[in-house]
C-alpha positions, 0 to 999 in steps of 0.5 A: 499536507499538500497532495504531493506531500501526501503522495510521496509520504504514503508511497514512500515504503513501497518506492523504497522497496520495503513494502508491496503496496500502500493504500491511502485516501486523498479528500475529492478537493485535494486530489488532483488528476494532474499531479497524480498523472505525473506521480503514475509516470514517474513511479512507472518508470521505476518499476511501481504502478499506481491506480486512483479509484473514487470511492464514495462521494468525497474521496480517492483512494490511491493504491501504489504497487509493485507488481513484480512483488505482488506476483510472488506473494499471490503465488503462495498457495495459503495466500492463494486459497484465501483469495480464491475464497474471496472471489478471485479464483478467476483472476489468474495474474497479479494484474486481474487481481488488483483490478477486481480489488479496484473495483470492490474499493469503489463500494465504500459500503463494503470495503474488501479487507483482502487488501491486506494481502496486497499491502503485504500484512500477514494473512493470519492477521487479514483473516483474524481481522475479519473474524474478529471484526476488527476488535480484540488485536494484540497492537494497532498500527499500520494494521492490526495485529493478531500474531507477530507483534513485535515483528508488527512493531519493528515493521511499522517502525520502519514504515514510518521512519521511511515516509518521514525522511522521504517526505522530508527529502522531497520537501527539500526539493530532492527528485524522486531517484535521489530520495530513493538513493538517500533512502538506501544510504541511510538504511546502508549506514544504520 
């Protein structure tokens, strides 16, 4: 999969409005700063942000996110308490939270599991993942689920279907706006 296919595939749930953020890695030799800047600009025109950080020596992590949606998530009192406990108490805005999170992602030895909150995973699953050390989950897909297995399955199927459809349309030459439009039509028709 080329860099552009990777970006559209893994960003699709966020750009189509069914997930607040997506995080994916790209090997250093496959990362294109020029293409990333094009994507970043195209996303920004649609209210979506994108940042890339180099993690270790071999790859870049790309975070694509809807800042408006993250503001809503981070306003929840349970999530705010969790994030404060993780060292984000002085981050009074969603943007400051993202900046701190990106800084923490640069250290591959201590990956910040609170990224699960930003990615829209249930706080119960994020907390339990940390408590269990990633073991003994009830279901494993985009994230390790410890609570609502059926809900997680349905959600993850939607994400996968969205990614596959958007990548297909991208490979057929559709521009970003048309990809988003086609996805909305497909959902309405289902």
